[in-house]
N, CA, C and O atoms as a MOPAC input file, in Angstrom:
PM7 MOZYME 1SCF
protein

 N    283.44400 1    97.06300 1    32.37300 1
 C    282.92300 1    97.08800 1    32.43100 1
 C    280.95400 1    96.98000 1    32.77600 1
 O    280.64700 1    96.37300 1    33.80200 1
 N    279.99800 1    97.46300 1    32.06100 1
 C    279.36800 1    98.34600 1    31.99000 1
 C    277.63000 1    97.30200 1    32.80400 1
 O    277.27000 1    96.13000 1    32.69900 1
 N    277.05100 1    98.47600 1    33.51100 1
 C    276.08100 1    97.76900 1    34.57200 1
 C    275.19900 1    98.32300 1    33.91800 1
 O    275.16000 1    99.53000 1    33.68000 1
 N    273.77800 1    96.84800 1    33.28100 1
 C    273.04300 1    96.84800 1    33.86000 1
 C    271.52600 1    97.10300 1    34.42300 1
 O    270.54900 1    97.59900 1    33.86200 1
 N    271.62400 1    96.80400 1    35.17300 1
 C    270.23700 1    97.06500 1    36.06700 1
 C    269.49700 1    97.05300 1    36.76900 1
 O    268.63200 1    97.66100 1    37.40000 1
 N    270.25100 1    95.73500 1    36.46100 1
 C    269.32900 1    93.57200 1    36.26900 1
 C    269.76300 1    93.44000 1    37.98000 1
 O    270.97600 1    93.24000 1    38.05100 1
 N    269.30600 1    93.47900 1    38.94600 1
 C    269.27200 1    92.69300 1    39.46100 1
 C    268.76000 1    90.83500 1    40.24200 1
 O    268.87000 1    90.95700 1    41.46200 1
 N    268.52300 1    90.07900 1    40.06200 1
 C    267.93800 1    89.29700 1    40.20200 1
 C    268.43700 1    87.91200 1    41.17500 1
 O    269.41900 1    87.27000 1    40.80000 1
 N    267.37800 1    87.34200 1    42.97000 1
 C    267.65000 1    86.60300 1    43.60200 1
 C    268.23500 1    84.65100 1    43.04900 1
 O    267.45600 1    83.86800 1    42.50500 1
 N    269.26700 1    84.41400 1    43.28700 1
 C    269.19900 1    83.10500 1    43.66100 1
 C    268.06700 1    82.62900 1    44.25700 1
 O    267.70100 1    83.06300 1    45.34900 1
 N    267.17000 1    81.35900 1    43.35800 1
 C    266.50600 1    80.99700 1    44.54400 1
 C    267.37800 1    80.21700 1    45.27700 1
 O    268.59700 1    80.24800 1    45.44300 1
 N    265.73900 1    78.92400 1    46.01100 1
 C    266.77500 1    77.70400 1    47.02600 1
 C    267.80300 1    76.73900 1    46.41400 1
 O    268.87600 1    76.64500 1    47.00900 1
 N    267.54800 1    75.75700 1    44.91300 1
 C    269.01700 1    76.19700 1    44.05000 1
 C    270.01500 1    76.24000 1    43.10800 1
 O    270.63300 1    75.57200 1    42.27800 1
 N    269.87000 1    77.56500 1    43.71900 1
 C    271.59300 1    78.63600 1    42.93200 1
 C    271.05800 1    78.66300 1    42.84700 1
 O    270.45000 1    77.99800 1    43.68500 1
 N    269.61500 1    79.78500 1    41.20900 1
 C    269.22400 1    79.56100 1    40.24300 1
 C    269.10900 1    80.75600 1    40.27700 1
 O    268.46500 1    81.27800 1    41.18700 1
 N    269.67300 1    81.45900 1    39.34600 1
 C    269.43100 1    82.94000 1    38.47500 1
 C    268.29300 1    82.63200 1    36.93400 1
 O    268.24300 1    81.71900 1    36.11000 1
 N    267.62900 1    83.72000 1    37.10200 1
 C    267.18400 1    83.95400 1    35.57100 1
 C    267.64100 1    85.36900 1    34.83000 1
 O    267.60500 1    86.56900 1    35.10400 1
 N    268.16000 1    84.40900 1    33.57000 1
 C    268.19800 1    85.49800 1    32.57300 1
 C    267.15900 1    86.08300 1    31.46800 1
 O    266.64400 1    85.57700 1    30.47000 1
 N    267.03900 1    87.81400 1    32.28300 1
 C    265.67100 1    88.05100 1    31.43800 1
 C    266.01500 1    87.92000 1    30.34500 1
 O    267.19000 1    87.91500 1    29.97800 1
 N    264.82500 1    87.76200 1    29.48700 1
 C    264.93100 1    87.62200 1    28.57000 1
 C    265.38000 1    88.93500 1    27.03200 1
 O    265.60900 1    88.59700 1    25.87100 1
 N    265.37800 1    90.10000 1    27.47900 1
 C    265.61000 1    90.99400 1    26.81300 1
 C    267.85800 1    90.57600 1    26.82700 1
 O    268.62200 1    90.74200 1    25.87600 1
 N    268.18800 1    90.09500 1    28.13500 1
 C    269.66500 1    89.51900 1    27.95600 1
 C    270.17400 1    88.65900 1    26.81100 1
 O    271.22000 1    88.47200 1    26.19000 1
 N    268.46100 1    88.07300 1    26.84600 1
 C    268.91400 1    86.63100 1    25.90800 1
 C    269.21600 1    86.83400 1    24.78000 1
 O    270.23700 1    86.39000 1    24.25500 1
 N    268.03900 1    87.81700 1    24.01400 1
 C    267.63500 1    88.54600 1    22.89600 1
 C    269.12900 1    89.32200 1    22.40000 1
 O    269.74000 1    88.80200 1    21.46600 1
 N    269.71800 1    90.63600 1    23.08600 1
 C    271.33900 1    91.43600 1    22.85600 1
 C    272.00100 1    90.41500 1    23.16100 1
 O    273.13800 1    90.80100 1    22.89000 1
 N    272.12500 1    89.17300 1    23.60900 1
 C    273.58200 1    87.74100 1    23.21100 1
 C    272.78400 1    86.78200 1    22.43200 1
 O    273.08200 1    85.67400 1    22.87700 1
 N    272.19400 1    86.69600 1    21.79100 1
 C    271.81800 1    85.71800 1    21.03300 1
 C    271.79100 1    84.04000 1    21.99900 1
 O    272.35900 1    83.11000 1    21.42600 1
 N    271.27900 1    83.80700 1    23.10200 1
 C    271.32500 1    82.54600 1    24.16000 1
 C    269.98400 1    82.18200 1    23.84500 1
 O    269.00100 1    82.86000 1    24.14600 1
 N    269.96800 1    81.33400 1    23.36700 1
 C    268.63100 1    80.47200 1    23.05000 1
 C    268.18800 1    79.30000 1    24.58600 1
 O    268.58600 1    79.53300 1    25.72800 1
 N    267.79600 1    78.75900 1    24.41200 1
 C    267.20900 1    77.19300 1    25.60400 1
 C    268.51700 1    76.38000 1    24.66400 1
 O    268.81500 1    76.28600 1    23.47400 1
 N    269.18000 1    75.77400 1    26.26700 1
 C    270.08600 1    74.63600 1    25.34800 1
 C    270.82700 1    75.18000 1    25.19300 1
 O    271.68800 1    74.58500 1    25.84100 1
 N    271.61500 1    76.58000 1    24.47400 1
 C    272.73700 1    77.01200 1    24.90100 1
 C    273.70700 1    76.46800 1    25.72600 1
 O    273.19400 1    75.91400 1    26.69900 1
 N    274.98200 1    76.41400 1    25.70300 1
 C    276.08200 1    76.18200 1    27.13400 1
 C    276.89000 1    77.66800 1    27.66600 1
 O    277.50300 1    78.41300 1    26.90100 1
 N    276.72800 1    77.87800 1    29.10600 1
 C    277.57900 1    79.07900 1    29.25200 1
 C    278.91700 1    78.94300 1    29.91600 1
 O    279.25000 1    78.42100 1    30.98000 1
 N    279.29600 1    79.29500 1    29.38400 1
 C    280.50900 1    79.20100 1    30.60900 1
 C    280.24300 1    80.11100 1    31.76300 1
 O    279.26000 1    80.85100 1    31.73900 1
 N    281.60100 1    80.08000 1    33.42100 1
 C    281.40300 1    80.37400 1    34.22300 1
 C    283.09600 1    80.88600 1    34.41200 1
 O    283.96700 1    80.23900 1    34.99300 1
 N    283.21500 1    81.87400 1    33.92000 1
 C    284.21000 1    82.63000 1    35.08900 1
 C    284.86200 1    83.15800 1    36.71100 1
 O    283.86900 1    83.43700 1    37.38100 1
 N    285.50600 1    83.27300 1    37.13400 1
 C    285.02800 1    83.84400 1    38.55000 1
 C    286.66600 1    83.92800 1    39.03300 1
 O    287.62300 1    83.15800 1    39.12200 1
 N    286.37300 1    85.31000 1    39.27600 1
 C    288.14400 1    86.03300 1    39.98800 1
 C    286.76200 1    86.04600 1    41.38800 1
 O    285.58600 1    85.69800 1    41.49500 1
 N    287.99400 1    86.77200 1    42.36900 1
 C    287.52600 1    87.34500 1    43.54800 1
 C    286.37900 1    87.92100 1    43.78300 1
 O    285.40600 1    87.79000 1    44.52500 1
 N    286.74400 1    88.56400 1    42.98500 1
 C    285.16700 1    89.59300 1    43.14500 1
 C    284.44600 1    89.26100 1    41.90800 1
 O    283.46000 1    89.98800 1    41.78600 1
 N    284.49700 1    88.96500 1    41.57000 1
 C    283.26800 1    89.21600 1    40.47000 1
 C    282.83200 1    87.08500 1    39.54200 1
 O    283.38600 1    85.98700 1    39.57700 1
 N    281.87700 1    87.53700 1    39.05000 1
 C    281.37700 1    85.81600 1    38.71500 1
 C    280.46000 1    86.48100 1    37.02900 1
 O    279.43100 1    87.11100 1    36.78700 1
 N    281.57400 1    85.87600 1    36.23500 1
 C    280.71400 1    86.45400 1    34.68600 1
 C    280.61800 1    84.88400 1    34.23400 1
 O    281.14400 1    83.85800 1    34.66600 1
 N    279.67700 1    85.17300 1    33.13500 1
 C    279.13100 1    84.42500 1    32.29200 1
 C    279.53200 1    85.01100 1    30.94700 1
 O    279.83600 1    86.14300 1    30.57200 1
 N    279.40700 1    83.70000 1    30.30100 1
 C    279.89300 1    84.21800 1    28.61000 1
 C    279.28600 1    82.95600 1    27.79900 1
 O    279.23200 1    81.77600 1    28.14500 1
 N    278.89800 1    83.51100 1    26.74700 1
 C    277.96400 1    82.09600 1    25.98400 1
 C    279.38600 1    81.13900 1    25.20700 1
 O    280.06100 1    81.65200 1    24.31500 1
 N    279.55000 1    80.27100 1    25.52700 1
 C    280.00400 1    79.08500 1    25.23200 1
 C    280.37100 1    79.18000 1    23.76900 1
 O    279.74500 1    78.20800 1    23.34700 1
 N    280.79300 1    79.55000 1    23.02600 1
 C    281.91600 1    79.12100 1    21.45400 1
 C    282.93200 1    78.62900 1    21.20700 1
 O    284.04400 1    79.15500 1    21.24800 1
 N    282.57800 1    77.27200 1    20.84600 1
 C    284.82000 1    76.22800 1    21.42700 1
 C    284.54400 1    77.09200 1    19.74000 1
 O    283.72000 1    77.37100 1    18.86900 1
 N    285.96500 1    77.19400 1    20.18200 1
 C    286.67000 1    77.36800 1    19.47800 1
 C    288.18700 1    76.98700 1    19.21000 1
 O    288.62200 1    76.48200 1    20.24500 1
 N    288.93600 1    77.02300 1    18.45300 1
 C    290.73100 1    77.02500 1    17.99900 1
 C    291.37700 1    77.90800 1    19.51600 1
 O    291.33800 1    79.08800 1    19.86600 1
 N    291.96600 1    76.61600 1    20.15000 1
 C    292.60600 1    77.26600 1    21.08300 1
 C    293.90700 1    78.15000 1    20.23100 1
 O    294.33400 1    79.27300 1    20.49900 1
 N    294.27400 1    77.35900 1    19.30500 1
 C    295.45200 1    78.28600 1    18.67200 1
 C    294.74900 1    80.03500 1    17.66900 1
 O    295.06600 1    81.13900 1    18.11200 1
 N    293.97300 1    79.91700 1    16.57100 1
 C    293.52800 1    80.64000 1    16.12000 1
 C    291.62200 1    81.02500 1    16.33200 1
 O    290.77000 1    81.41300 1    15.53300 1
 N    291.60000 1    80.81800 1    17.21000 1
 C    290.07000 1    81.32100 1    17.04300 1
 C    289.21000 1    80.93700 1    16.42000 1
 O    288.27500 1    81.13700 1    17.19600 1
 N    288.73900 1    80.46000 1    15.45200 1
 C    288.25200 1    79.65000 1    14.67500 1
 C    287.72200 1    78.85600 1    14.79100 1
 O    288.17600 1    77.95800 1    15.50200 1
 N    286.21100 1    78.68400 1    14.04700 1
 C    285.13100 1    78.01100 1    14.58300 1
 C    284.22100 1    76.64400 1    13.70200 1
 O    283.21900 1    75.94800 1    13.86600 1
 N    285.57500 1    76.87800 1    12.49900 1
 C    284.63700 1    75.64400 1    11.94000 1
 C    285.45700 1    74.81400 1    11.86100 1
 O    286.59100 1    75.06200 1    12.27000 1
 N    285.09100 1    73.37300 1    11.22500 1
 C    285.87400 1    71.74000 1    11.11400 1
 C    287.40800 1    72.05800 1    12.71800 1
 O    288.51100 1    72.51100 1    13.02400 1
 N    286.36200 1    71.45800 1    13.07200 1
 C    287.22300 1    71.62000 1    14.35500 1
 C    287.87900 1    70.01500 1    14.31300 1
 O    287.82500 1    69.13700 1    13.45100 1
 N    288.65900 1    70.09200 1    15.96800 1
 C    288.95800 1    67.98700 1    15.91800 1
 C    289.32100 1    68.64400 1    17.26400 1
 O    289.60800 1    69.83400 1    17.39600 1
 N    289.28500 1    67.95100 1    18.00300 1
 C    289.89500 1    67.41200 1    19.23600 1
 C    291.59100 1    66.43300 1    19.16600 1
 O    291.67300 1    65.24600 1    18.85000 1
 N    292.19500 1    66.89400 1    19.36300 1
 C    294.18900 1    66.85900 1    19.35500 1
 C    294.50100 1    66.59600 1    21.51400 1
 O    294.86400 1    67.44200 1    22.33200 1
 N    294.36900 1    66.03000 1    21.59600 1
 C    294.44100 1    66.25700 1    23.43500 1
 C    294.07400 1    66.71800 1    24.33300 1
 O    294.68900 1    67.05700 1    25.34400 1
 N    292.72400 1    66.81000 1    24.00800 1
 C    291.58600 1    66.96600 1    24.83400 1
 C    290.89900 1    68.21800 1    24.22700 1
 O    289.74600 1    68.63000 1    24.35200 1
 N    291.75300 1    68.60200 1    23.66800 1
 C    291.05400 1    70.75300 1    23.29700 1
 C    291.27400 1    70.22600 1    21.52100 1
 O    291.83400 1    69.32600 1    20.89500 1
 N    290.34300 1    71.57100 1    21.23200 1
 C    290.23700 1    71.85700 1    20.17500 1
 C    291.23000 1    72.77900 1    19.33000 1
 O    291.94100 1    73.75300 1    19.57900 1
 N    290.98700 1    72.13900 1    18.41100 1
 C    292.15100 1    72.43000 1    16.67700 1
 C    291.89600 1    72.41700 1    15.31500 1
 O    292.11100 1    71.54700 1    14.47000 1
 N    291.19400 1    73.99300 1    15.20400 1
 C    290.40300 1    72.92900 1    13.71600 1
 C    292.00500 1    73.12900 1    13.20700 1
 O    293.08800 1    73.59500 1    13.55900 1
 N    291.04200 1    72.13200 1    11.66600 1
 C    292.40900 1    71.51700 1    10.10500 1
 C    293.38500 1    72.12600 1     9.99400 1
 O    294.45700 1    71.52500 1     9.92100 1
 N    293.31500 1    73.84700 1     9.93300 1
 C    294.08200 1    74.96600 1     9.80900 1
 C    295.62000 1    74.85800 1    10.09600 1
 O    296.64500 1    74.69500 1     9.43500 1
 N    295.20400 1    75.06500 1    11.66600 1
 C    296.45200 1    74.65100 1    12.52400 1
 C    296.84100 1    73.48200 1    12.50600 1
 O    297.64200 1    73.11600 1    11.64500 1
 N    296.45400 1    72.80200 1    13.26800 1
 C    296.24600 1    70.71600 1    12.48600 1
 C    297.79300 1    70.92300 1    11.45400 1
 O    298.92900 1    70.92400 1    11.92900 1
 N    297.43500 1    71.09500 1     9.90400 1
 C    298.00100 1    71.13800 1     9.40400 1
 C    299.31800 1    72.02900 1     9.06800 1
 O    300.23300 1    71.95600 1     8.24800 1
 N    298.96800 1    72.85800 1    10.06300 1
 C    299.91900 1    73.74300 1     9.93600 1
 C    301.41300 1    73.38500 1    11.09000 1
 O    302.61700 1    73.53900 1    10.88000 1
 N    300.65300 1    72.85500 1    12.33800 1
 C    301.54500 1    71.66200 1    13.15200 1
 C    302.07700 1    70.11700 1    12.43500 1
 O    302.87000 1    69.29800 1    12.90000 1
 N    301.54400 1    70.09900 1    11.53500 1
 C    302.40600 1    69.09300 1    10.64200 1
 C    302.36800 1    68.23400 1    11.01300 1
 O    302.96800 1    67.30200 1    10.47700 1

């Protein structure tokens, strides 16, 4: 993981601000969803892109038992 050198303080409501330079670089727009991952030593933020749980495709998605699956994988599953 690469350090950006950017440091931000958490406000009284637990919020941090992502600098515009980071948002532009990562194509994060107002209203975009961000996923939060944690492990014992770090928090990772990632722009959320719903994708097929099998192949990672982003097009023609359907929910099957609460999971996103693309039409191609649904057809292959039979």
